[in-house]
KEMAR-50894 format. One record per atom (N, C-alpha, C): y, z, x; atom name; residue number from 0. Coordinates in nm, 4 decimals, always signed. Layout:
! KEMAR-50894
<rec py="Y" pz="Z" px="X" atome="CA" num="NUM"/>
...
//
This chain:
! KEMAR-50894
<rec py="-0.0480" pz="-0.0640" px="-1.1728" atome="N" num="0"/>
<rec py="-0.0156" pz="-0.1530" px="-1.0620" atome="CA" num="0"/>
<rec py="-0.1212" pz="-0.1098" px="-0.9657" atome="C" num="0"/>
<rec py="-0.1720" pz="-0.2039" px="-0.8778" atome="N" num="1"/>
<rec py="-0.2551" pz="-0.2011" px="-0.7731" atome="CA" num="1"/>
<rec py="-0.2577" pz="-0.3194" px="-0.6636" atome="C" num="1"/>
<rec py="-0.3100" pz="-0.3023" px="-0.5511" atome="N" num="2"/>
<rec py="-0.3250" pz="-0.4154" px="-0.4589" atome="CA" num="2"/>
<rec py="-0.4078" pz="-0.5145" px="-0.5134" atome="C" num="2"/>
<rec py="-0.3678" pz="-0.6525" px="-0.4970" atome="N" num="3"/>
<rec py="-0.4503" pz="-0.7372" px="-0.5480" atome="CA" num="3"/>
<rec py="-0.5710" pz="-0.7667" px="-0.4577" atome="C" num="3"/>
<rec py="-0.6789" pz="-0.8250" px="-0.5378" atome="N" num="4"/>
<rec py="-0.7998" pz="-0.8270" px="-0.4669" atome="CA" num="4"/>
<rec py="-0.7860" pz="-0.9356" px="-0.3404" atome="C" num="4"/>
<rec py="-0.8845" pz="-0.8841" px="-0.2422" atome="N" num="5"/>
<rec py="-0.8802" pz="-0.9883" px="-0.1231" atome="CA" num="5"/>
<rec py="-0.7899" pz="-0.9330" px="+0.0023" atome="C" num="5"/>
<rec py="-0.7243" pz="-0.8014" px="-0.0293" atome="N" num="6"/>
<rec py="-0.6627" pz="-0.7475" px="+0.0977" atome="CA" num="6"/>
<rec py="-0.7294" pz="-0.6121" px="+0.1225" atome="C" num="6"/>
<rec py="-0.7592" pz="-0.5768" px="+0.2465" atome="N" num="7"/>
<rec py="-0.8370" pz="-0.4801" px="+0.2888" atome="CA" num="7"/>
<rec py="-0.7647" pz="-0.3919" px="+0.4055" atome="C" num="7"/>
<rec py="-0.7758" pz="-0.2781" px="+0.4234" atome="N" num="8"/>
<rec py="-0.7128" pz="-0.1784" px="+0.5016" atome="CA" num="8"/>
<rec py="-0.8091" pz="-0.1548" px="+0.6158" atome="C" num="8"/>
<rec py="-0.7934" pz="-0.1722" px="+0.7504" atome="N" num="9"/>
<rec py="-0.8686" pz="-0.1415" px="+0.8422" atome="CA" num="9"/>
<rec py="-0.7879" pz="-0.0720" px="+0.9543" atome="C" num="9"/>
<rec py="-0.8515" pz="+0.0251" px="+1.0280" atome="N" num="10"/>
<rec py="-0.8118" pz="+0.0918" px="+1.1387" atome="CA" num="10"/>
<rec py="-0.8684" pz="+0.0187" px="+1.2550" atome="C" num="10"/>
<rec py="-0.7804" pz="-0.0175" px="+1.3521" atome="N" num="11"/>
<rec py="-0.8117" pz="-0.0784" px="+1.4731" atome="CA" num="11"/>
<rec py="-0.7543" pz="-0.0103" px="+1.5773" atome="C" num="11"/>
<rec py="-0.8423" pz="+0.0671" px="+1.6523" atome="N" num="12"/>
<rec py="-0.7789" pz="+0.1494" px="+1.7692" atome="CA" num="12"/>
<rec py="-0.6974" pz="+0.2522" px="+1.6884" atome="C" num="12"/>
<rec py="-0.5834" pz="+0.2752" px="+1.7339" atome="N" num="13"/>
<rec py="-0.4939" pz="+0.3737" px="+1.6348" atome="CA" num="13"/>
<rec py="-0.3909" pz="+0.3180" px="+1.5434" atome="C" num="13"/>
<rec py="-0.4144" pz="+0.1834" px="+1.5090" atome="N" num="14"/>
<rec py="-0.3297" pz="+0.1112" px="+1.4297" atome="CA" num="14"/>
<rec py="-0.3957" pz="+0.0772" px="+1.2765" atome="C" num="14"/>
<rec py="-0.3227" pz="+0.0980" px="+1.1995" atome="N" num="15"/>
<rec py="-0.3710" pz="+0.0503" px="+1.0646" atome="CA" num="15"/>
<rec py="-0.3152" pz="-0.0954" px="+1.0355" atome="C" num="15"/>
<rec py="-0.3973" pz="-0.1835" px="+0.9708" atome="N" num="16"/>
<rec py="-0.3629" pz="-0.3155" px="+0.9535" atome="CA" num="16"/>
<rec py="-0.4311" pz="-0.3604" px="+0.8037" atome="C" num="16"/>
<rec py="-0.3406" pz="-0.4424" px="+0.7444" atome="N" num="17"/>
<rec py="-0.4237" pz="-0.5065" px="+0.6351" atome="CA" num="17"/>
<rec py="-0.4398" pz="-0.6675" px="+0.6709" atome="C" num="17"/>
<rec py="-0.5547" pz="-0.6836" px="+0.6188" atome="N" num="18"/>
<rec py="-0.6028" pz="-0.8264" px="+0.6532" atome="CA" num="18"/>
<rec py="-0.6552" pz="-0.8797" px="+0.5098" atome="C" num="18"/>
<rec py="-0.6613" pz="-1.0232" px="+0.5192" atome="N" num="19"/>
<rec py="-0.7136" pz="-1.0776" px="+0.3829" atome="CA" num="19"/>
<rec py="-0.8513" pz="-1.1446" px="+0.4052" atome="C" num="19"/>
<rec py="-0.9106" pz="-1.1522" px="+0.2922" atome="N" num="20"/>
<rec py="-1.0504" pz="-1.2042" px="+0.2873" atome="CA" num="20"/>
<rec py="-1.0483" pz="-1.2948" px="+0.1497" atome="C" num="20"/>
<rec py="-1.1388" pz="-1.4031" px="+0.1633" atome="N" num="21"/>
<rec py="-1.1678" pz="-1.4847" px="+0.0408" atome="CA" num="21"/>
<rec py="-1.0374" pz="-1.5682" px="+0.0105" atome="C" num="21"/>
<rec py="-1.0148" pz="-1.5781" px="-0.1194" atome="N" num="22"/>
<rec py="-0.9134" pz="-1.6589" px="-0.1734" atome="CA" num="22"/>
<rec py="-0.7694" pz="-1.6017" px="-0.1106" atome="C" num="22"/>
<rec py="-0.7472" pz="-1.4760" px="-0.1117" atome="N" num="23"/>
<rec py="-0.6159" pz="-1.4236" px="-0.0610" atome="CA" num="23"/>
<rec py="-0.5960" pz="-1.4717" px="+0.0771" atome="C" num="23"/>
<rec py="-0.6839" pz="-1.5095" px="+0.1547" atome="N" num="24"/>
<rec py="-0.6586" pz="-1.5628" px="+0.2864" atome="CA" num="24"/>
<rec py="-0.5934" pz="-1.6902" px="+0.2948" atome="C" num="24"/>
<rec py="-0.6129" pz="-1.7794" px="+0.1909" atome="N" num="25"/>
<rec py="-0.5504" pz="-1.9062" px="+0.1558" atome="CA" num="25"/>
<rec py="-0.3875" pz="-1.8842" px="+0.1408" atome="C" num="25"/>
<rec py="-0.3684" pz="-1.7835" px="+0.0563" atome="N" num="26"/>
<rec py="-0.2100" pz="-1.7711" px="+0.0325" atome="CA" num="26"/>
<rec py="-0.1296" pz="-1.6747" px="+0.1206" atome="C" num="26"/>
<rec py="-0.2017" pz="-1.6185" px="+0.2248" atome="N" num="27"/>
<rec py="-0.1384" pz="-1.5200" px="+0.2977" atome="CA" num="27"/>
<rec py="-0.1998" pz="-1.5350" px="+0.4253" atome="C" num="27"/>
<rec py="-0.1273" pz="-1.5707" px="+0.5271" atome="N" num="28"/>
<rec py="-0.1749" pz="-1.5705" px="+0.6761" atome="CA" num="28"/>
<rec py="-0.1240" pz="-1.4654" px="+0.7627" atome="C" num="28"/>
<rec py="-0.1900" pz="-1.4094" px="+0.8395" atome="N" num="29"/>
<rec py="-0.1642" pz="-1.3124" px="+0.9419" atome="CA" num="29"/>
<rec py="-0.2049" pz="-1.1628" px="+0.8959" atome="C" num="29"/>
<rec py="-0.1370" pz="-1.0796" px="+0.9365" atome="N" num="30"/>
<rec py="-0.1713" pz="-0.9512" px="+0.9063" atome="CA" num="30"/>
<rec py="-0.0573" pz="-0.8407" px="+0.8816" atome="C" num="30"/>
<rec py="-0.0703" pz="-0.7191" px="+0.8255" atome="N" num="31"/>
<rec py="+0.0580" pz="-0.6401" px="+0.8064" atome="CA" num="31"/>
<rec py="+0.0023" pz="-0.5012" px="+0.8764" atome="C" num="31"/>
<rec py="+0.0955" pz="-0.4595" px="+0.9512" atome="N" num="32"/>
<rec py="+0.0831" pz="-0.3151" px="+1.0205" atome="CA" num="32"/>
<rec py="+0.1437" pz="-0.2124" px="+0.9490" atome="C" num="32"/>
<rec py="+0.0700" pz="-0.1081" px="+0.9283" atome="N" num="33"/>
<rec py="+0.1210" pz="+0.0017" px="+0.8468" atome="CA" num="33"/>
<rec py="+0.1074" pz="+0.1337" px="+0.9488" atome="C" num="33"/>
<rec py="+0.2130" pz="+0.2190" px="+0.9052" atome="N" num="34"/>
<rec py="+0.2051" pz="+0.3516" px="+0.9610" atome="CA" num="34"/>
<rec py="+0.1048" pz="+0.4401" px="+0.8789" atome="C" num="34"/>
<rec py="+0.0856" pz="+0.5644" px="+0.9127" atome="N" num="35"/>
<rec py="+0.0147" pz="+0.6434" px="+0.8551" atome="CA" num="35"/>
<rec py="+0.0372" pz="+0.6586" px="+0.7086" atome="C" num="35"/>
<rec py="+0.1716" pz="+0.6729" px="+0.6720" atome="N" num="36"/>
<rec py="+0.2057" pz="+0.6891" px="+0.5275" atome="CA" num="36"/>
<rec py="+0.1740" pz="+0.5618" px="+0.4671" atome="C" num="36"/>
<rec py="+0.2269" pz="+0.4559" px="+0.5064" atome="N" num="37"/>
<rec py="+0.1932" pz="+0.3198" px="+0.4342" atome="CA" num="37"/>
<rec py="+0.0450" pz="+0.2989" px="+0.4227" atome="C" num="37"/>
<rec py="-0.0390" pz="+0.3375" px="+0.5230" atome="N" num="38"/>
<rec py="-0.1872" pz="+0.3253" px="+0.5046" atome="CA" num="38"/>
<rec py="-0.2424" pz="+0.4149" px="+0.4120" atome="C" num="38"/>
<rec py="-0.1904" pz="+0.5322" px="+0.3722" atome="N" num="39"/>
<rec py="-0.2194" pz="+0.6245" px="+0.2970" atome="CA" num="39"/>
<rec py="-0.1982" pz="+0.5897" px="+0.1447" atome="C" num="39"/>
<rec py="-0.0814" pz="+0.5164" px="+0.1377" atome="N" num="40"/>
<rec py="-0.0219" pz="+0.4775" px="+0.0107" atome="CA" num="40"/>
<rec py="-0.1105" pz="+0.3311" px="-0.0377" atome="C" num="40"/>
<rec py="-0.1477" pz="+0.2589" px="+0.0810" atome="N" num="41"/>
<rec py="-0.2022" pz="+0.1362" px="+0.0380" atome="CA" num="41"/>
<rec py="-0.3622" pz="+0.1787" px="-0.0013" atome="C" num="41"/>
<rec py="-0.4248" pz="+0.2653" px="+0.0567" atome="N" num="42"/>
<rec py="-0.5417" pz="+0.3110" px="+0.0258" atome="CA" num="42"/>
<rec py="-0.5311" pz="+0.3544" px="-0.1305" atome="C" num="42"/>
<rec py="-0.4380" pz="+0.4440" px="-0.1585" atome="N" num="43"/>
<rec py="-0.4394" pz="+0.4914" px="-0.3146" atome="CA" num="43"/>
<rec py="-0.4291" pz="+0.3809" px="-0.3893" atome="C" num="43"/>
<rec py="-0.3618" pz="+0.2695" px="-0.3627" atome="N" num="44"/>
<rec py="-0.3242" pz="+0.1491" px="-0.4510" atome="CA" num="44"/>
<rec py="-0.4324" pz="+0.0435" px="-0.4412" atome="C" num="44"/>
<rec py="-0.5518" pz="+0.0745" px="-0.3803" atome="N" num="45"/>
<rec py="-0.6545" pz="-0.0258" px="-0.4049" atome="CA" num="45"/>
<rec py="-0.7151" pz="-0.0061" px="-0.5498" atome="C" num="45"/>
<rec py="-0.6783" pz="+0.1203" px="-0.6077" atome="N" num="46"/>
<rec py="-0.7239" pz="+0.1187" px="-0.7489" atome="CA" num="46"/>
<rec py="-0.5779" pz="+0.1261" px="-0.8267" atome="C" num="46"/>
<rec py="-0.6111" pz="+0.1131" px="-0.9407" atome="N" num="47"/>
<rec py="-0.5050" pz="+0.1200" px="-1.0590" atome="CA" num="47"/>
<rec py="-0.4306" pz="+0.2582" px="-1.0363" atome="C" num="47"/>
<rec py="-0.2958" pz="+0.2561" px="-1.0255" atome="N" num="48"/>
<rec py="-0.2317" pz="+0.3801" px="-1.0004" atome="CA" num="48"/>
<rec py="-0.0803" pz="+0.3482" px="-1.0472" atome="C" num="48"/>
<rec py="+0.0103" pz="+0.4597" px="-1.0581" atome="N" num="49"/>
<rec py="+0.1437" pz="+0.4433" px="-1.0876" atome="CA" num="49"/>
<rec py="+0.2322" pz="+0.5419" px="-0.9803" atome="C" num="49"/>
<rec py="+0.3721" pz="+0.5171" px="-1.0181" atome="N" num="50"/>
<rec py="+0.4543" pz="+0.5734" px="-0.9209" atome="CA" num="50"/>
<rec py="+0.4529" pz="+0.7177" px="-0.9175" atome="C" num="50"/>
<rec py="+0.4277" pz="+0.7871" px="-1.0389" atome="N" num="51"/>
<rec py="+0.4108" pz="+0.9239" px="-1.0327" atome="CA" num="51"/>
<rec py="+0.3022" pz="+0.9962" px="-0.9596" atome="C" num="51"/>
<rec py="+0.1768" pz="+0.9142" px="-0.9705" atome="N" num="52"/>
<rec py="+0.0722" pz="+0.9646" px="-0.9001" atome="CA" num="52"/>
<rec py="+0.0937" pz="+0.9543" px="-0.7479" atome="C" num="52"/>
<rec py="+0.1456" pz="+0.8317" px="-0.7065" atome="N" num="53"/>
<rec py="+0.1750" pz="+0.8104" px="-0.5595" atome="CA" num="53"/>
<rec py="+0.2718" pz="+0.8973" px="-0.5153" atome="C" num="53"/>
<rec py="+0.3660" pz="+0.9490" px="-0.5730" atome="N" num="54"/>
<rec py="+0.4582" pz="+1.0496" px="-0.5257" atome="CA" num="54"/>
<rec py="+0.3908" pz="+1.1944" px="-0.5149" atome="C" num="54"/>
<rec py="+0.2990" pz="+1.2248" px="-0.6256" atome="N" num="55"/>
<rec py="+0.2398" pz="+1.3587" px="-0.6303" atome="CA" num="55"/>
<rec py="+0.1380" pz="+1.3596" px="-0.4919" atome="C" num="55"/>
<rec py="+0.0620" pz="+1.2368" px="-0.4808" atome="N" num="56"/>
<rec py="-0.0528" pz="+1.2517" px="-0.3603" atome="CA" num="56"/>
<rec py="+0.0419" pz="+1.2402" px="-0.2194" atome="C" num="56"/>
<rec py="+0.1506" pz="+1.1773" px="-0.2227" atome="N" num="57"/>
<rec py="+0.2362" pz="+1.1852" px="-0.0794" atome="CA" num="57"/>
<rec py="+0.2910" pz="+1.3303" px="-0.0467" atome="C" num="57"/>
<rec py="+0.3357" pz="+1.3884" px="-0.1664" atome="N" num="58"/>
<rec py="+0.3868" pz="+1.5135" px="-0.1389" atome="CA" num="58"/>
<rec py="+0.2752" pz="+1.6061" px="-0.0807" atome="C" num="58"/>
<rec py="+0.1640" pz="+1.6224" px="-0.1714" atome="N" num="59"/>
<rec py="+0.0518" pz="+1.6881" px="-0.1162" atome="CA" num="59"/>
<rec py="+0.0029" pz="+1.6608" px="+0.0199" atome="C" num="59"/>
<rec py="-0.0063" pz="+1.5493" px="+0.0481" atome="N" num="60"/>
<rec py="-0.0773" pz="+1.5035" px="+0.1877" atome="CA" num="60"/>
<rec py="+0.0204" pz="+1.5508" px="+0.3017" atome="C" num="60"/>
<rec py="+0.1569" pz="+1.5092" px="+0.2720" atome="N" num="61"/>
<rec py="+0.2457" pz="+1.4954" px="+0.4095" atome="CA" num="61"/>
<rec py="+0.3366" pz="+1.6329" px="+0.3864" atome="C" num="61"/>
<rec py="+0.3402" pz="+1.7004" px="+0.2649" atome="N" num="62"/>
<rec py="+0.4330" pz="+1.8145" px="+0.2560" atome="CA" num="62"/>
<rec py="+0.5766" pz="+1.7762" px="+0.2884" atome="C" num="62"/>
<rec py="+0.6245" pz="+1.6980" px="+0.1832" atome="N" num="63"/>
<rec py="+0.7592" pz="+1.6248" px="+0.1894" atome="CA" num="63"/>
<rec py="+0.7934" pz="+1.6660" px="+0.0424" atome="C" num="63"/>
<rec py="+0.9281" pz="+1.6325" px="+0.0246" atome="N" num="64"/>
<rec py="+0.9889" pz="+1.6649" px="-0.0953" atome="CA" num="64"/>
<rec py="+0.9580" pz="+1.5447" px="-0.1697" atome="C" num="64"/>
<rec py="+0.9760" pz="+1.5846" px="-0.3185" atome="N" num="65"/>
<rec py="+0.9514" pz="+1.4521" px="-0.4233" atome="CA" num="65"/>
<rec py="+1.0679" pz="+1.3588" px="-0.4000" atome="C" num="65"/>
<rec py="+1.1803" pz="+1.3940" px="-0.3633" atome="N" num="66"/>
<rec py="+1.2849" pz="+1.2960" px="-0.3413" atome="CA" num="66"/>
<rec py="+1.2542" pz="+1.2136" px="-0.2214" atome="C" num="66"/>
<rec py="+1.1941" pz="+1.2577" px="-0.1137" atome="N" num="67"/>
<rec py="+1.1757" pz="+1.1735" px="+0.0100" atome="CA" num="67"/>
<rec py="+1.0527" pz="+1.0732" px="-0.0407" atome="C" num="67"/>
<rec py="+0.9775" pz="+1.1547" px="-0.0999" atome="N" num="68"/>
<rec py="+0.8345" pz="+1.0674" px="-0.1546" atome="CA" num="68"/>
<rec py="+0.8703" pz="+0.9749" px="-0.2522" atome="C" num="68"/>
<rec py="+0.9680" pz="+0.9916" px="-0.3411" atome="N" num="69"/>
<rec py="+0.9750" pz="+0.8878" px="-0.4260" atome="CA" num="69"/>
<rec py="+1.0565" pz="+0.7592" px="-0.3725" atome="C" num="69"/>
<rec py="+1.1506" pz="+0.8145" px="-0.2794" atome="N" num="70"/>
<rec py="+1.2281" pz="+0.6946" px="-0.1987" atome="CA" num="70"/>
<rec py="+1.1381" pz="+0.6207" px="-0.1104" atome="C" num="70"/>
<rec py="+1.0298" pz="+0.6736" px="-0.0448" atome="N" num="71"/>
<rec py="+0.9417" pz="+0.6027" px="+0.0196" atome="CA" num="71"/>
<rec py="+0.8438" pz="+0.5150" px="-0.0570" atome="C" num="71"/>
<rec py="+0.7851" pz="+0.5773" px="-0.1515" atome="N" num="72"/>
<rec py="+0.7150" pz="+0.4871" px="-0.2443" atome="CA" num="72"/>
<rec py="+0.7731" pz="+0.3599" px="-0.2992" atome="C" num="72"/>
<rec py="+0.8902" pz="+0.3999" px="-0.3450" atome="N" num="73"/>
<rec py="+0.9656" pz="+0.2735" px="-0.4063" atome="CA" num="73"/>
<rec py="+0.9893" pz="+0.1717" px="-0.2979" atome="C" num="73"/>
<rec py="+1.0351" pz="+0.1982" px="-0.1989" atome="N" num="74"/>
<rec py="+1.0381" pz="+0.1091" px="-0.0747" atome="CA" num="74"/>
<rec py="+0.9049" pz="+0.0582" px="-0.0419" atome="C" num="74"/>
<rec py="+0.8063" pz="+0.1290" px="-0.0233" atome="N" num="75"/>
<rec py="+0.6774" pz="+0.0638" px="+0.0069" atome="CA" num="75"/>
<rec py="+0.6281" pz="-0.0363" px="-0.1037" atome="C" num="75"/>
<rec py="+0.6381" pz="-0.0064" px="-0.2335" atome="N" num="76"/>
<rec py="+0.6160" pz="-0.0936" px="-0.3543" atome="CA" num="76"/>
<rec py="+0.7019" pz="-0.2101" px="-0.3558" atome="C" num="76"/>
<rec py="+0.8230" pz="-0.2062" px="-0.3243" atome="N" num="77"/>
<rec py="+0.9304" pz="-0.3163" px="-0.2955" atome="CA" num="77"/>
<rec py="+0.8844" pz="-0.4269" px="-0.1929" atome="C" num="77"/>
<rec py="+0.8265" pz="-0.3590" px="-0.0723" atome="N" num="78"/>
<rec py="+0.7728" pz="-0.4395" px="+0.0326" atome="CA" num="78"/>
<rec py="+0.6583" pz="-0.5086" px="-0.0045" atome="C" num="78"/>
<rec py="+0.5726" pz="-0.4527" px="-0.0886" atome="N" num="79"/>
<rec py="+0.4274" pz="-0.5155" px="-0.1183" atome="CA" num="79"/>
<rec py="+0.4867" pz="-0.6261" px="-0.2277" atome="C" num="79"/>
<rec py="+0.5706" pz="-0.6037" px="-0.3174" atome="N" num="80"/>
<rec py="+0.6082" pz="-0.7134" px="-0.4132" atome="CA" num="80"/>
<rec py="+0.6651" pz="-0.8339" px="-0.3353" atome="C" num="80"/>
<rec py="+0.7510" pz="-0.8153" px="-0.2385" atome="N" num="81"/>
<rec py="+0.7996" pz="-0.9327" px="-0.1469" atome="CA" num="81"/>
<rec py="+0.6910" pz="-1.0071" px="-0.0870" atome="C" num="81"/>
<rec py="+0.5867" pz="-0.9324" px="-0.0324" atome="N" num="82"/>
<rec py="+0.4765" pz="-0.9976" px="+0.0384" atome="CA" num="82"/>
<rec py="+0.3773" pz="-1.0621" px="-0.0697" atome="C" num="82"/>
<rec py="+0.4028" pz="-1.0258" px="-0.1947" atome="N" num="83"/>
<rec py="+0.3149" pz="-1.0626" px="-0.3154" atome="CA" num="83"/>
<rec py="+0.1858" pz="-1.0358" px="-0.3127" atome="C" num="83"/>
<rec py="+0.1571" pz="-0.9267" px="-0.2732" atome="N" num="84"/>
<rec py="+0.0256" pz="-0.8702" px="-0.2851" atome="CA" num="84"/>
<rec py="-0.0146" pz="-0.7425" px="-0.3615" atome="C" num="84"/>
<rec py="+0.0945" pz="-0.7314" px="-0.4713" atome="N" num="85"/>
<rec py="+0.0916" pz="-0.6199" px="-0.5570" atome="CA" num="85"/>
<rec py="+0.0431" pz="-0.6781" px="-0.6980" atome="C" num="85"/>
<rec py="-0.0408" pz="-0.6495" px="-0.7555" atome="N" num="86"/>
<rec py="-0.0908" pz="-0.6732" px="-0.8867" atome="CA" num="86"/>
<rec py="-0.0472" pz="-0.5850" px="-0.9873" atome="C" num="86"/>
<rec py="+0.0488" pz="-0.6388" px="-1.0704" atome="N" num="87"/>
<rec py="+0.1169" pz="-0.5409" px="-1.1740" atome="CA" num="87"/>
<rec py="+0.0782" pz="-0.5817" px="-1.3093" atome="C" num="87"/>
<rec py="-0.0322" pz="-0.6561" px="-1.3190" atome="N" num="88"/>
<rec py="-0.0662" pz="-0.7054" px="-1.4661" atome="CA" num="88"/>
<rec py="-0.1340" pz="-0.6115" px="-1.5506" atome="C" num="88"/>
<rec py="-0.1742" pz="-0.4746" px="-1.4993" atome="N" num="89"/>
<rec py="-0.2429" pz="-0.3878" px="-1.5935" atome="CA" num="89"/>
<rec py="-0.1297" pz="-0.2851" px="-1.6511" atome="C" num="89"/>
//
């Protein structure tokens, strides 16, 4: 799974936002604000990855338990699915 093409992560002042470019801008209007954890996961998901890798990276970066990391990753993935910006074709 990975983020669909056309979605980019930018830091503006002290906020992380996701904006659309190209064809993605036709299907999605607005922007998405992310906290530091969301921005970290989003950046990892710009390339093909899986839940296990995301959990491992999250626990290493933020020194949290695997249980908390797994819960957060699943919630983040579900949000991306609802917003229809997750590419699960691979």
